[in-house]
C-alpha positions as CSV (number, residue, x, y, z in Angstrom):
1,X,-7.6,-20.6,17.9
2,X,-9.0,-21.8,14.5
3,X,-11.0,-19.8,12.1
4,X,-14.4,-21.1,13.3
5,X,-13.5,-20.2,16.9
6,X,-12.5,-16.7,15.8
7,X,-15.8,-16.2,14.1
8,X,-17.8,-17.4,17.1
9,X,-15.8,-14.9,19.2
10,X,-16.6,-12.1,16.9
11,X,-20.3,-13.1,16.9
12,X,-20.2,-12.7,20.7
13,X,-19.4,-9.0,20.0
14,X,-22.8,-8.7,18.4
15,X,-21.5,-8.4,14.8
16,X,-22.2,-10.5,11.7
17,X,-20.8,-8.0,9.2
18,X,-18.1,-9.1,6.7
19,X,-16.3,-6.1,5.2
20,X,-15.2,-6.9,1.7
21,X,-12.0,-5.4,0.5
22,X,-12.4,-5.1,-3.2
23,X,-10.3,-2.2,-4.5
24,X,-11.4,-0.2,-7.5
25,X,-8.7,2.5,-7.7
26,X,-10.7,4.6,-10.1
27,X,-13.3,5.0,-7.3
28,X,-10.8,6.1,-4.6
29,X,-10.9,9.7,-3.3
30,X,-9.3,12.2,-5.6
31,X,-5.5,12.2,-5.2
32,X,-5.4,8.7,-3.6
33,X,-3.7,6.0,-5.7
34,X,-2.2,3.6,-3.1
35,X,-4.4,0.5,-2.5
36,X,-2.8,-0.3,0.8
37,X,-3.3,3.2,2.1
38,X,-7.0,3.1,1.1
39,X,-7.4,-0.4,2.7
40,X,-5.7,0.6,5.9
41,X,-8.0,3.6,6.3
42,X,-11.1,1.4,5.8
43,X,-9.8,-1.3,8.1
44,X,-8.9,1.1,10.9
45,X,-12.4,2.7,10.6
46,X,-14.4,-0.6,10.5
47,X,-12.5,-3.2,12.5
48,X,-14.4,-2.7,15.7
49,X,-17.6,-3.5,13.8
50,X,-16.5,-6.3,11.6
51,X,-16.8,-10.0,12.2
52,X,-14.2,-10.6,9.4
53,X,-12.6,-9.0,6.4
54,X,-12.7,-10.5,2.9
55,X,-10.2,-9.3,0.3
56,X,-11.1,-10.5,-3.2
57,X,-7.9,-11.9,-4.8
58,X,-8.6,-11.0,-8.4
59,X,-9.0,-7.3,-7.5
60,X,-5.3,-7.4,-6.5
61,X,-3.8,-9.9,-8.9
62,X,-5.4,-8.3,-12.0
63,X,-3.5,-5.0,-11.4
64,X,-0.3,-6.5,-10.0
65,X,-1.1,-5.4,-6.5
66,X,-0.3,-8.7,-4.6
67,X,2.1,-6.8,-2.4
68,X,-0.7,-4.5,-1.3
69,X,-2.8,-7.6,-0.5
70,X,0.0,-9.0,1.6
71,X,0.4,-5.7,3.4
72,X,-3.3,-5.4,4.0
73,X,-3.5,-8.8,5.7
74,X,-0.3,-8.1,7.7
75,X,-1.9,-4.8,8.9
76,X,-5.1,-6.7,10.1
77,X,-3.0,-9.4,11.8
78,X,-0.7,-6.9,13.5
79,X,-3.4,-4.5,14.7
80,X,-6.7,-6.5,14.9
81,X,-5.6,-10.1,15.4
82,X,-9.1,-11.2,16.7
83,X,-10.7,-10.2,13.3
84,X,-10.2,-13.1,10.9
85,X,-9.4,-12.7,7.2
86,X,-11.1,-14.7,4.4
87,X,-9.1,-14.7,1.2
88,X,-11.8,-14.8,-1.5
89,X,-10.0,-16.6,-4.3
90,X,-12.5,-19.4,-5.1
91,X,-9.8,-21.9,-5.8
92,X,-10.7,-25.4,-7.2
93,X,-8.2,-28.0,-8.1
94,X,-7.1,-31.5,-7.0
95,X,-4.1,-33.2,-5.4
96,X,-0.8,-31.4,-5.0
97,X,-2.2,-28.3,-6.9
98,X,-4.9,-27.9,-4.3
99,X,-2.3,-28.2,-1.6
100,X,-0.3,-25.5,-3.3
101,X,-3.4,-23.2,-3.5
102,X,-4.0,-23.8,0.3
103,X,-0.4,-22.9,1.0
104,X,-0.8,-19.8,-1.2
105,X,-3.7,-18.6,0.9
106,X,-2.5,-19.6,4.4
107,X,1.2,-19.4,4.2
108,X,2.0,-16.9,1.4
109,X,-0.7,-14.4,2.3
110,X,-1.4,-15.3,5.9
111,X,-5.2,-15.6,5.6
112,X,-7.3,-17.3,8.2
113,X,-9.7,-18.8,5.6
114,X,-10.1,-19.2,1.9
115,X,-13.0,-19.7,-0.5
116,X,-13.0,-22.7,-2.7
117,X,-15.1,-24.2,-5.5
118,X,-16.0,-27.9,-4.8
119,X,-17.0,-28.8,-8.4
120,X,-14.3,-31.4,-8.7
121,X,-15.4,-33.2,-5.5
122,X,-13.7,-34.3,-2.4
123,X,-10.3,-34.3,-4.0
124,X,-10.7,-30.5,-4.3
125,X,-11.8,-29.9,-0.7
126,X,-9.8,-32.2,1.5
127,X,-6.3,-30.8,0.8
128,X,-7.6,-27.4,2.2
129,X,-9.4,-28.9,5.2
130,X,-6.2,-30.6,6.3
131,X,-5.0,-27.2,7.5
132,X,-6.8,-27.7,10.8
133,X,-6.6,-24.2,12.1
134,X,-7.6,-22.5,8.9
135,X,-11.1,-22.1,7.5
136,X,-12.4,-23.5,4.2
137,X,-15.4,-21.6,2.8
138,X,-17.1,-23.8,0.2
139,X,-19.3,-22.4,-2.6
140,X,-22.8,-23.9,-2.1
141,X,-25.6,-21.7,-3.4
142,X,-24.1,-18.5,-4.8
143,X,-25.8,-15.1,-5.3
144,X,-25.2,-14.6,-9.0
145,X,-28.2,-14.6,-11.5
146,X,-27.2,-17.8,-13.3
147,X,-26.3,-19.8,-10.1
148,X,-29.4,-22.0,-10.6
149,X,-28.2,-23.3,-14.0
150,X,-26.1,-25.9,-12.3
151,X,-26.5,-25.5,-8.5
152,X,-30.3,-26.2,-8.6
153,X,-30.0,-29.3,-10.9
154,X,-31.5,-32.3,-9.2
155,X,-29.4,-35.4,-8.2
156,X,-31.4,-38.2,-6.7
157,X,-34.3,-35.8,-6.3
158,X,-32.3,-33.1,-4.5
159,X,-30.6,-29.9,-5.8
160,X,-26.8,-30.1,-6.2
161,X,-26.4,-27.4,-3.5
162,X,-28.0,-29.7,-0.9
163,X,-25.5,-32.5,-1.7
164,X,-22.7,-30.0,-1.3
165,X,-24.2,-28.7,2.1
166,X,-24.6,-32.3,3.4
167,X,-21.0,-33.3,2.5
168,X,-19.7,-30.1,4.1
169,X,-21.6,-30.7,7.3
170,X,-20.4,-34.3,7.6
171,X,-17.4,-35.8,5.8
172,X,-15.7,-32.6,4.8
173,X,-15.9,-31.1,8.3
174,X,-13.8,-33.6,10.3
175,X,-11.6,-30.8,11.6
176,X,-14.5,-28.4,12.3
177,X,-13.2,-25.8,9.9
178,X,-15.7,-25.7,7.1
179,X,-18.2,-22.9,6.2
180,X,-20.5,-22.4,3.2
181,X,-21.1,-19.6,0.8
182,X,-24.9,-19.1,0.6
183,X,-26.2,-16.0,-1.3
184,X,-28.8,-13.7,0.1
185,X,-30.5,-13.6,-3.3
186,X,-31.9,-17.1,-2.6
187,X,-33.3,-17.0,0.9
188,X,-35.7,-20.0,0.4
189,X,-32.8,-22.2,-0.7
190,X,-30.9,-20.9,2.3
191,X,-33.5,-22.5,4.6
192,X,-33.0,-25.9,3.0
193,X,-29.3,-25.5,3.2
194,X,-29.5,-24.6,6.9
195,X,-31.5,-27.7,7.5
196,X,-28.8,-29.8,5.8
197,X,-25.9,-28.0,7.4
198,X,-27.2,-26.9,10.9
199,X,-23.7,-26.3,12.4
200,X,-21.8,-24.5,9.6
201,X,-21.2,-20.7,9.4
202,X,-22.5,-19.1,6.2
203,X,-20.7,-16.5,4.2
204,X,-23.5,-14.4,2.7
205,X,-22.9,-12.3,-0.4
206,X,-25.7,-10.5,-2.2
207,X,-26.8,-7.9,0.3
208,X,-26.8,-4.3,-1.0
209,X,-26.0,-3.9,-4.7
210,X,-27.3,-7.4,-5.7
211,X,-30.6,-6.8,-3.9
212,X,-30.5,-9.6,-1.4
213,X,-33.2,-10.0,1.2
214,X,-31.6,-9.2,4.7
215,X,-34.7,-10.2,6.7
216,X,-35.1,-13.4,4.8
217,X,-31.5,-14.2,5.1
218,X,-31.6,-13.9,8.9
219,X,-34.8,-15.8,9.2
220,X,-33.7,-18.7,7.1
221,X,-30.0,-18.9,7.6
222,X,-29.3,-18.0,11.3
223,X,-28.5,-20.4,14.1
224,X,-31.2,-20.7,16.7
225,X,-29.2,-18.2,18.8
226,X,-29.4,-15.6,16.0
227,X,-25.8,-15.9,14.9
228,X,-24.3,-18.1,12.2
229,X,-23.7,-15.6,9.4
230,X,-21.0,-13.5,7.9
231,X,-23.0,-11.0,5.8
232,X,-20.7,-9.4,3.3
233,X,-20.8,-5.8,2.0
234,X,-18.0,-4.5,-0.2
235,X,-18.9,-1.7,-2.5
236,X,-21.6,-0.3,-0.2
237,X,-19.0,0.2,2.5
238,X,-15.9,1.0,0.6
239,X,-17.4,3.6,-1.7
240,X,-20.0,5.1,0.6
241,X,-18.1,8.3,-0.2
242,X,-15.4,9.2,-2.6
243,X,-14.4,12.3,-0.7
244,X,-11.9,12.9,2.1
245,X,-14.5,11.5,4.6
246,X,-14.5,8.1,2.9
247,X,-13.3,6.2,6.0
248,X,-15.9,7.9,8.2
249,X,-18.5,7.1,5.7
250,X,-17.4,3.4,5.6
251,X,-17.7,3.3,9.4
252,X,-21.2,4.7,9.2
253,X,-22.3,2.2,6.5
254,X,-20.8,-0.7,8.5
255,X,-22.6,0.4,11.7
256,X,-25.8,0.8,9.7
257,X,-25.6,-2.8,8.4
258,X,-24.6,-4.1,11.8
259,X,-27.5,-2.4,13.5
260,X,-30.0,-3.6,10.8
261,X,-28.8,-7.2,11.3
262,X,-29.0,-7.0,15.1
263,X,-32.5,-5.4,15.0
264,X,-33.8,-8.4,13.0
265,X,-32.1,-11.1,15.0
């Protein structure tokens, strides 16, 4: 089963919540210092509600916690094999280096999908998509405040993000394993991207701390059946409590987001 099939199976369980695993050890409950221990508690509490998990690579690499990242993904694979893992590393290079980055995500860490930056064109994307059973989640229209500086620039009368979406839908998706990153902070752009890429799952950052529009996201980004999205929440779930009830609080926040999404579908 490839990544796209796994996501469709999770959607059938009435969840479009992506749980981001971005550790800030200084925000852990008092007395807890082990990243894997923290992640394991969050995963065990939220796996039944999640369509996927998304560890952010830099949060581990910056503090020398790559072993904790590997252990985190191994724990998900061993205990919740139907919940896919997106390694959020936003790689972007060409040729043999791109292939090595793909192997890093898929073979070294065991992720089901990886985020990539397509700025260097097809040479960046295709080495990743050649891993047929793995997912490639391409930055398209991101949620950060300065995203429009480049992504909204017009090429042949259309924004750059539309060109990315169209290529992702067609020539880059030969193996049916491509998704797009489309931020919730730009719901109107999301409608245009959905028109250009009607079949692709969207990974949606920007809900919660960044102030993204959940209703607009679902209205403009969903498939006709109401699915189609992986709506990410990281800090809002992970740090719902910094007390001993942190895992229970994470469960409650995940359920709250899941129910909010389903109520609007």
